[in-house]
C-alpha positions as CSV (number, residue, x, y, z in Angstrom):
1,M,-46.6,6.8,11.1
2,V,-43.9,7.1,13.5
3,E,-42.2,10.4,13.7
4,P,-38.5,11.0,14.1
5,P,-37.5,11.2,17.6
6,T,-35.6,14.3,19.0
7,G,-33.9,15.5,21.7
8,T,-32.1,12.5,23.7
9,V,-32.2,9.8,21.2
10,T,-31.0,6.1,21.1
11,F,-29.7,4.4,17.2
12,L,-29.7,1.2,16.6
13,F,-27.6,-0.1,13.4
14,T,-27.6,-3.6,11.7
15,D,-26.1,-5.1,9.1
16,I,-25.7,-8.6,7.6
17,E,-22.3,-10.6,8.1
18,G,-20.8,-11.5,5.0
19,S,-23.3,-10.1,3.0
20,T,-20.7,-9.5,-0.4
21,E,-19.7,-13.0,-0.6
22,R,-23.4,-14.5,-0.1
23,W,-24.2,-12.4,-3.0
24,E,-21.3,-13.4,-5.1
25,A,-22.0,-17.0,-4.2
26,E,-25.8,-17.2,-4.7
27,P,-27.4,-14.0,-6.0
28,D,-30.9,-15.5,-6.3
29,A,-31.0,-17.1,-2.9
30,M,-29.5,-14.1,-1.3
31,A,-32.1,-11.9,-2.9
32,R,-34.7,-14.0,-1.3
33,A,-33.1,-13.9,2.0
34,L,-32.6,-10.4,2.2
35,A,-36.8,-9.8,1.3
36,R,-37.1,-12.2,4.5
37,H,-34.6,-10.2,6.7
38,D,-36.2,-6.9,5.5
39,D,-39.3,-8.3,6.9
40,L,-38.4,-9.5,10.1
41,V,-35.8,-6.5,11.4
42,R,-38.0,-3.5,9.8
43,G,-40.8,-5.0,11.7
44,A,-39.3,-5.5,14.7
45,I,-38.4,-1.9,14.7
46,T,-41.6,-0.6,13.8
47,A,-43.1,-2.9,16.6
48,H,-41.2,-1.1,19.3
49,G,-42.2,2.7,18.0
50,G,-38.6,2.7,16.3
51,Y,-38.1,5.3,13.0
52,V,-35.7,3.9,10.3
53,F,-34.2,6.7,8.9
54,A,-31.7,4.9,6.3
55,T,-31.3,1.4,4.8
56,G,-27.6,1.6,3.2
57,G,-26.0,-1.5,2.2
58,D,-27.9,-4.7,3.7
59,G,-28.6,-3.2,7.0
60,F,-31.1,-0.3,9.1
61,A,-30.5,2.8,10.7
62,A,-33.3,3.6,13.1
63,A,-33.8,6.1,15.8
64,F,-35.8,5.0,19.0
65,D,-37.1,7.9,21.7
66,D,-36.1,5.4,24.7
67,A,-33.3,2.8,24.9
68,E,-35.3,0.1,26.6
69,H,-37.5,0.1,23.1
70,A,-34.4,-0.1,20.9
71,V,-32.8,-3.3,23.0
72,D,-36.3,-4.6,22.7
73,A,-36.6,-4.2,18.9
74,A,-32.9,-5.9,18.4
75,V,-33.6,-8.6,21.0
76,R,-36.8,-9.4,18.8
77,A,-34.9,-9.1,16.0
78,Q,-32.4,-11.6,16.4
79,A,-34.8,-14.0,17.8
80,R,-36.9,-13.9,14.9
81,L,-33.9,-14.5,12.5
82,A,-33.1,-17.2,14.7
83,E,-36.2,-18.9,14.2
84,E,-36.3,-18.5,10.6
85,A,-32.9,-20.1,10.3
86,D,-34.0,-23.3,12.9
87,A,-36.9,-23.6,10.2
88,D,-35.9,-23.4,6.9
89,G,-32.0,-22.6,6.6
90,F,-32.7,-19.5,6.5
91,D,-29.2,-18.3,7.9
92,L,-28.4,-14.8,7.8
93,R,-26.4,-13.6,10.4
94,V,-26.9,-9.7,11.5
95,R,-24.9,-8.1,13.7
96,M,-26.2,-4.9,15.9
97,G,-25.0,-1.8,17.5
98,M,-26.7,1.0,19.6
99,A,-25.4,4.3,21.4
100,T,-27.7,6.8,23.0
101,G,-27.2,10.3,23.2
102,R,-27.9,14.1,21.6
103,A,-27.7,14.2,17.8
104,D,-29.1,16.6,15.1
105,E,-32.0,15.7,13.1
106,R,-32.7,17.8,9.8
107,D,-35.2,16.4,6.9
108,A,-35.9,13.1,8.6
109,D,-32.0,12.3,9.4
110,Y,-29.7,12.4,11.9
111,F,-25.8,13.9,12.5
112,G,-23.6,14.0,15.1
113,P,-21.2,12.0,17.0
114,V,-23.5,9.7,18.5
115,V,-24.8,8.7,15.3
116,N,-21.1,7.5,14.0
117,L,-20.3,5.8,17.1
118,A,-24.0,3.8,16.9
119,A,-22.4,2.9,13.5
120,R,-18.9,1.9,14.7
121,I,-20.7,-0.3,17.3
122,S,-22.3,-2.2,14.9
123,A,-19.4,-2.5,12.9
124,A,-17.3,-4.3,15.6
125,A,-20.2,-7.0,16.1
126,H,-19.9,-10.6,15.0
127,G,-23.5,-12.0,13.4
128,G,-25.8,-12.7,16.2
129,Q,-24.3,-10.5,18.4
130,I,-26.0,-7.3,19.8
131,L,-23.7,-4.4,21.4
132,L,-24.2,-1.1,23.2
133,S,-22.6,1.9,24.6
134,T,-22.4,2.2,28.4
135,R,-25.3,5.6,27.8
136,T,-27.6,3.2,26.5
137,A,-27.0,0.5,29.0
138,E,-27.7,3.1,31.5
139,D,-31.0,3.6,30.7
140,L,-32.2,-0.2,30.9
141,P,-34.2,-1.9,33.6
142,P,-32.7,-4.7,35.6
143,R,-34.2,-7.4,33.2
144,Y,-31.6,-6.8,30.7
145,A,-28.1,-7.2,32.2
146,P,-25.3,-6.2,29.8
147,V,-22.1,-8.1,29.7
148,D,-19.1,-5.7,30.0
149,L,-16.6,-6.5,27.2
150,G,-13.9,-4.3,28.6
151,P,-12.8,-1.1,26.7
152,H,-12.0,-1.1,22.8
153,R,-10.7,1.4,20.3
154,L,-13.2,1.9,17.6
155,R,-12.1,3.8,14.0
156,G,-13.0,7.4,14.4
157,F,-12.8,7.6,18.1
158,G,-9.4,8.2,19.8
159,D,-10.0,6.7,23.2
160,P,-11.2,3.2,23.8
161,M,-14.6,2.9,24.8
162,Q,-16.6,0.4,27.1
163,I,-18.8,-1.8,25.4
164,L,-21.6,-4.0,26.6
165,Q,-22.9,-7.0,25.0
166,I,-27.1,-8.0,25.2
167,G,-27.4,-11.6,26.0
168,G,-25.1,-14.7,26.3
169,A,-21.7,-14.4,27.7
170,A,-18.3,-12.9,26.7
171,G,-16.9,-15.5,25.2
172,D,-20.1,-16.5,23.1
173,H,-18.6,-14.6,20.0
174,P,-14.9,-13.7,19.0
175,P,-13.2,-10.9,19.8
176,L,-14.6,-7.7,18.7
177,A,-14.0,-6.4,15.3
178,G,-12.8,-2.8,16.3
179,L,-9.4,-1.3,16.0
180,D,-6.7,-3.9,16.1
181,A,-4.3,-3.3,18.9
182,D,-1.6,-4.8,16.8
183,D,-1.8,-2.5,13.5
184,H,1.2,-0.4,14.6
185,D,4.5,-0.4,15.5
186,L,5.2,2.4,17.3
187,P,7.7,2.7,20.2
188,V,6.2,2.7,23.7
189,V,6.4,5.8,25.5
190,R,6.4,4.9,29.4
191,S,7.5,8.1,31.0
192,P,4.5,10.8,31.2
193,L,4.4,13.7,28.5
194,F,5.0,17.0,29.8
195,G,4.1,20.2,28.3
196,F,3.1,18.7,24.7
197,T,-0.2,18.3,25.2
198,P,-1.4,21.4,23.5
199,A,1.4,20.6,20.6
200,V,0.0,17.1,20.3
201,D,-3.7,18.5,19.4
202,Q,-2.0,21.3,17.0
203,V,-0.2,18.9,14.9
204,I,-3.3,16.3,14.6
205,A,-5.5,19.6,13.4
206,L,-2.4,19.9,10.9
207,L,-2.5,16.1,9.7
208,D,-6.5,16.7,8.8
209,D,-5.6,19.8,6.6
210,H,-2.3,18.6,5.1
211,R,-0.8,15.2,3.7
212,C,2.3,16.0,5.2
213,V,3.4,17.9,8.6
214,S,7.2,17.7,9.7
215,I,7.7,18.3,13.2
216,T,11.1,20.2,13.8
217,G,13.5,21.3,16.7
218,V,17.1,21.2,18.1
219,G,18.4,18.0,18.7
220,G,16.9,16.6,22.1
221,I,13.4,19.2,22.1
222,G,11.1,16.5,22.0
223,K,10.3,15.6,18.2
224,T,10.0,12.0,18.4
225,R,8.1,11.9,21.4
226,L,5.5,14.4,19.9
227,A,5.6,12.3,16.8
228,V,4.4,9.1,18.8
229,A,2.0,10.7,20.7
230,V,0.4,12.2,17.4
231,A,0.1,8.7,16.1
232,T,-1.1,6.9,18.8
233,R,-3.8,9.6,19.6
234,T,-4.6,9.2,16.0
235,L,-4.4,5.3,15.6
236,A,-8.3,4.8,15.5
237,D,-8.4,7.1,12.1
238,H,-6.1,5.1,10.3
239,D,-6.5,1.4,8.8
240,L,-2.3,1.4,9.5
241,T,0.4,3.3,11.2
242,R,4.0,2.6,10.7
243,F,7.1,4.0,12.3
244,V,10.1,4.3,10.1
245,D,13.4,5.2,12.1
246,L,15.5,6.2,9.8
247,S,18.3,7.5,12.3
248,P,20.8,4.4,11.5
249,L,20.8,4.5,7.9
250,T,23.4,6.2,5.7
251,K,22.8,5.8,2.2
252,D,19.6,7.4,0.1
253,E,18.6,3.9,-1.5
254,Q,18.1,2.7,2.1
255,V,15.3,4.6,3.0
256,L,13.3,2.6,0.4
257,T,14.4,-0.4,1.4
258,T,13.6,0.4,5.3
259,L,10.1,1.1,4.6
260,C,9.6,-1.8,2.7
261,A,10.6,-4.0,5.4
262,T,8.4,-1.9,7.9
263,L,5.4,-2.4,5.5
264,G,6.1,-6.2,5.2
265,V,6.8,-5.1,1.2
266,E,9.4,-7.1,-1.0
267,P,11.9,-4.6,-1.7
268,G,11.9,-3.1,-4.9
269,E,10.4,0.2,-6.4
270,A,8.5,2.6,-4.4
271,G,5.3,1.1,-6.7
272,A,5.4,-2.1,-4.6
273,V,4.5,0.3,-1.8
274,V,1.8,2.2,-3.4
275,R,-0.1,-1.3,-4.4
276,H,0.2,-2.2,-0.6
277,I,-0.8,1.2,0.8
278,G,-3.6,1.9,-2.2
279,H,-6.5,3.6,-0.8
280,R,-6.2,2.9,2.8
281,R,-5.8,5.1,5.8
282,V,-2.5,5.1,6.2
283,L,-0.1,7.0,8.3
284,L,3.9,6.6,7.8
285,V,6.1,8.2,10.9
286,F,9.5,9.0,9.4
287,D,11.3,9.6,12.2
288,N,15.2,11.3,11.8
289,C,15.1,12.8,8.7
290,E,17.8,15.3,8.7
291,H,20.7,13.5,7.8
292,L,18.7,12.1,4.3
293,L,16.4,14.7,3.7
294,D,16.6,14.3,-0.4
295,P,15.6,10.5,-0.6
296,V,13.0,10.7,2.0
297,A,11.6,13.9,0.2
298,V,11.2,12.1,-3.5
299,L,9.6,9.1,-1.4
300,V,7.3,11.2,0.1
301,E,6.4,13.1,-2.9
302,Q,5.8,10.2,-4.6
303,L,3.6,8.3,-2.2
304,V,1.5,11.3,-1.5
305,A,0.6,11.5,-5.2
306,E,-0.6,8.1,-5.5
307,C,-1.9,7.1,-2.5
308,P,-5.0,9.8,-1.8
309,E,-5.6,8.9,1.9
310,L,-2.2,8.6,3.1
311,R,-0.5,10.9,5.6
312,I,2.9,11.5,6.6
313,L,4.4,12.5,9.9
314,A,8.1,13.3,9.8
315,T,10.9,14.4,12.6
316,S,13.7,16.3,11.3
317,R,15.9,18.9,12.4
318,E,15.0,20.6,9.0
319,A,11.8,20.8,6.8
320,L,11.5,18.1,4.1
321,G,10.3,21.1,2.0
322,V,7.9,19.0,-0.2
323,D,4.4,20.0,-1.5
324,D,1.5,20.7,1.0
325,E,3.8,20.0,3.8
326,H,3.0,21.8,6.9
327,V,5.8,22.7,9.7
328,R,5.4,22.3,13.3
329,S,8.2,23.5,15.0
330,V,9.0,22.3,18.9
331,R,9.7,24.9,21.1
332,P,11.6,24.5,24.8
333,L,9.2,23.6,27.4
334,S,7.7,25.9,29.6
335,I,10.0,26.5,33.0
336,E,6.7,24.7,34.9
337,S,7.0,21.7,32.6
338,A,10.5,21.5,32.6
339,V,10.9,21.7,36.3
340,E,7.9,18.6,36.5
341,L,9.9,16.8,34.0
342,F,13.0,17.2,36.2
343,V,11.3,16.2,39.1
344,E,9.4,13.3,37.7
345,R,12.5,11.8,36.2
346,A,14.7,12.2,39.0
347,T,12.0,10.7,41.7
348,A,11.8,7.4,39.1
349,R,15.5,7.0,39.9
350,D,14.9,7.4,43.6
351,A,11.6,7.4,44.8
352,A,12.7,8.5,48.5
353,V,14.4,11.7,47.1
354,H,12.5,14.8,48.2
355,F,13.3,18.5,46.9
356,D,12.6,21.3,49.6
357,E,12.1,24.6,48.6
358,T,15.6,25.6,48.3
359,A,16.4,22.7,45.9
360,M,13.2,23.5,43.7
361,A,14.6,27.0,43.0
362,S,18.0,25.4,42.0
363,I,16.2,22.9,39.8
364,A,14.4,25.8,38.1
365,N,17.5,27.6,37.5
366,I,19.2,24.1,36.1
367,C,15.8,24.1,33.8
368,A,16.5,27.3,32.5
369,Q,20.3,27.1,32.2
370,L,19.4,23.9,29.7
371,D,17.3,25.7,27.7
372,R,14.1,23.6,29.1
373,I,15.6,20.9,26.5
374,P,14.0,17.6,27.7
375,L,16.9,15.2,27.0
376,A,19.2,17.8,28.8
377,I,17.1,18.1,31.8
378,E,16.4,14.3,31.8
379,L,20.4,13.8,31.9
380,A,20.8,16.3,34.6
381,A,17.7,14.9,36.7
382,G,20.0,11.5,36.5
383,R,22.7,12.9,38.0
384,T,21.0,13.5,41.7
385,T,21.3,9.6,42.4
386,H,25.0,11.1,43.6
387,M,25.0,14.7,43.5
388,S,22.5,17.4,44.9
389,V,20.9,20.0,42.7
390,D,23.0,22.9,43.9
391,D,25.8,20.8,42.4
392,I,24.5,20.4,39.3
393,D,23.6,24.1,39.2
394,R,27.1,24.9,39.9
395,N,28.8,22.7,37.2
396,L,26.5,23.6,34.4
397,D,29.5,25.5,32.4
398,D,31.0,21.9,31.9
399,R,27.3,20.8,30.7
400,F,28.3,18.5,27.6
401,R,30.9,16.3,30.4
402,L,28.1,16.3,33.1
403,L,25.5,15.3,31.0
404,S,27.3,12.5,29.6
405,G,24.8,9.4,29.9
406,G,22.3,7.9,32.3
407,R,20.5,6.7,29.2
408,R,22.1,3.0,28.4
409,R,19.8,1.7,25.8
410,A,19.4,5.1,24.1
411,R,20.0,5.3,20.6
412,Q,24.1,6.2,20.2
413,R,24.0,9.5,19.3
414,Q,21.5,10.7,21.8
415,E,22.9,8.8,25.0
416,T,24.5,12.5,26.2
417,L,23.9,16.0,25.2
418,Q,27.2,15.9,23.5
419,A,26.1,13.3,21.0
420,A,23.1,15.2,20.2
421,M,24.5,18.0,19.7
422,D,27.7,16.5,17.3
423,W,25.3,14.8,15.5
424,S,23.7,18.4,14.3
425,Y,26.7,20.0,13.9
426,R,28.5,17.1,11.6
427,L,25.3,17.7,9.2
428,L,26.4,21.3,8.5
429,E,28.4,22.6,5.9
430,P,31.7,24.1,6.9
431,E,30.5,27.6,6.0
432,E,27.7,26.8,8.5
433,Q,29.7,25.3,11.0
434,Q,32.3,28.5,10.9
435,F,28.9,31.0,11.2
436,L,28.1,29.3,14.0
437,Q,31.3,29.2,16.2
438,T,31.4,33.1,15.2
439,A,27.7,33.5,16.7
440,S,28.8,32.1,20.0
441,V,31.2,35.0,21.2
442,F,27.4,37.0,21.2
443,Q,25.9,36.4,24.5
444,G,22.9,38.5,24.0
445,G,22.2,37.6,20.8
446,F,23.2,39.2,17.4
447,T,21.9,41.6,14.5
448,A,22.6,40.2,11.2
449,E,24.6,43.4,10.5
450,A,27.1,42.9,13.9
451,I,27.9,38.9,12.9
452,G,28.6,40.0,9.5
453,A,31.3,43.0,10.8
454,V,32.7,40.1,13.3
455,S,33.0,37.3,10.6
456,G,33.6,39.3,7.3
457,I,30.7,38.0,5.6
458,A,29.2,39.7,3.1
459,D,25.6,41.2,3.9
460,L,23.4,38.5,1.6
461,A,25.7,35.7,2.5
462,T,25.4,36.5,5.8
463,L,21.6,36.6,5.5
464,D,21.6,33.5,3.4
465,L,23.5,31.6,6.2
466,I,21.2,33.1,8.7
467,G,18.3,31.9,7.3
468,S,20.0,28.3,6.6
469,L,20.4,27.5,10.1
470,V,16.9,29.2,11.4
471,D,15.6,26.3,9.2
472,K,18.0,23.9,10.9
473,S,16.6,24.7,13.9
474,L,20.3,26.0,15.7
475,V,19.3,29.7,15.1
476,E,16.4,31.3,16.6
477,V,14.7,34.7,15.2
478,V,14.1,37.3,17.9
479,H,11.9,40.6,17.3
480,V,12.8,43.4,19.5
481,Y,11.1,46.8,18.9
482,G,10.8,46.3,15.4
483,T,14.5,45.3,14.9
484,T,15.2,41.5,13.8
485,R,17.5,39.7,15.6
486,Y,19.2,36.6,16.1
487,G,20.2,34.4,18.9
488,L,21.6,30.7,20.2
489,L,20.3,28.8,22.6
490,E,22.6,28.5,25.4
491,T,23.3,24.8,24.9
492,V,23.9,25.4,21.3
493,R,26.6,28.7,21.9
494,I,28.3,26.7,24.4
495,Y,28.9,23.9,22.2
496,S,29.8,26.3,19.3
497,R,32.2,28.1,21.6
498,E,33.9,24.8,22.6
499,R,34.8,23.9,18.9
500,L,36.0,28.1,18.3
501,V,38.3,27.3,21.3
502,A,39.1,23.8,20.0
503,E,40.1,24.8,16.4
504,G,42.4,28.1,17.9
505,D,40.1,31.1,16.6
506,A,38.9,32.1,19.9
507,E,41.5,34.9,20.6
508,D,40.9,36.3,16.9
């Protein structure tokens, strides 16, 4: 009796292509064919020292202590299956996949990523095809010359993996049935993602545990970039990923209509979307929700309640406020990442540009003065085509005029720093706008008592306004030696100060 191999193991998974249809169309013939299939495939596995540890569905899962033995078994099984087809019309086509690595063996069963990888590789194959991982190919003798099929993304594995084929040429079979590269409509982000890698990992972990994750933060902080990075990294984990841009919408009812259009569903009730998603693993990215919070929240709650495998990733200045929502607030970049972003964007516009040590110090000061907000930094870097970094640094007091373009193809409200702040400000209630204007006179932050005294607003009303503006990513909480203080990002403070002056209330 063959013992379960341990240590480094090569796993072989097999499956019959189109077996469900065959069972439905010809149950008696399929039963006879399956019995013969089982004899042939199991015989090839055991003849080459393989240990069968599972027989789920219409295939086998076997473990080998040697990659060469596993490939020998697969080749022998495919040859016997082909011989039977030539002899008497037995035409079951079997797909096979292999991967090699260390796995946990418990009670004659195996667990671990390499087992899952072998199963995914098998699922990507077509009938009559033998696929394997690069690790398996490394252990094969020269008599096998695997054909490199290139990198492919497999479900459950985020990064593309090199897949190889035993026997035949690359064009002998249809394209691999892995994860289709066209099953998403995510925006293409071509510039590097500075300083966001830890945040991407954190949001992915949150999506594992929560049905709805909202990414919040002040305008221009990079919420959309982060969401797209997360969605891109998790494409292999979802049957479908869709990006729903809400920024152009102005009416509540347009949310459902836009979602239907994005999914290719006939516009109508949310039930049509529910039926379309069903039990599939779907990720919906709702981008820019802040001006339509109520209709988005209502729709999200219904979809999450009725679609058990659905995940929602939302970007907004403010959380949706739905059940099981987890909020990840985006903070400004570190100064190191901010400087790196500035230099990358400047050199992208002019590859010949060079910054000496003095210029780098000015760049660091620019980034700090711009609150390390990616949008502001990119706009400032765009000015280096006709301004020195010292000139940019000296003119930051007039930042909204200085950073007034350079992104012609961006969405209108994000073309300038001024437009990004205008968008946030217009969404506020009048008393919130007035409160921000008052807060702008505090250059070093403020306590609730201090701003209450200046604004003349009662204590509880002051705390309510502070809480609302914290939720909207416009006021920051700072704890200093047990005392709670609040503050504004300098960009928000300067914008609010300009509104205060424009409305004639600065002197008061």
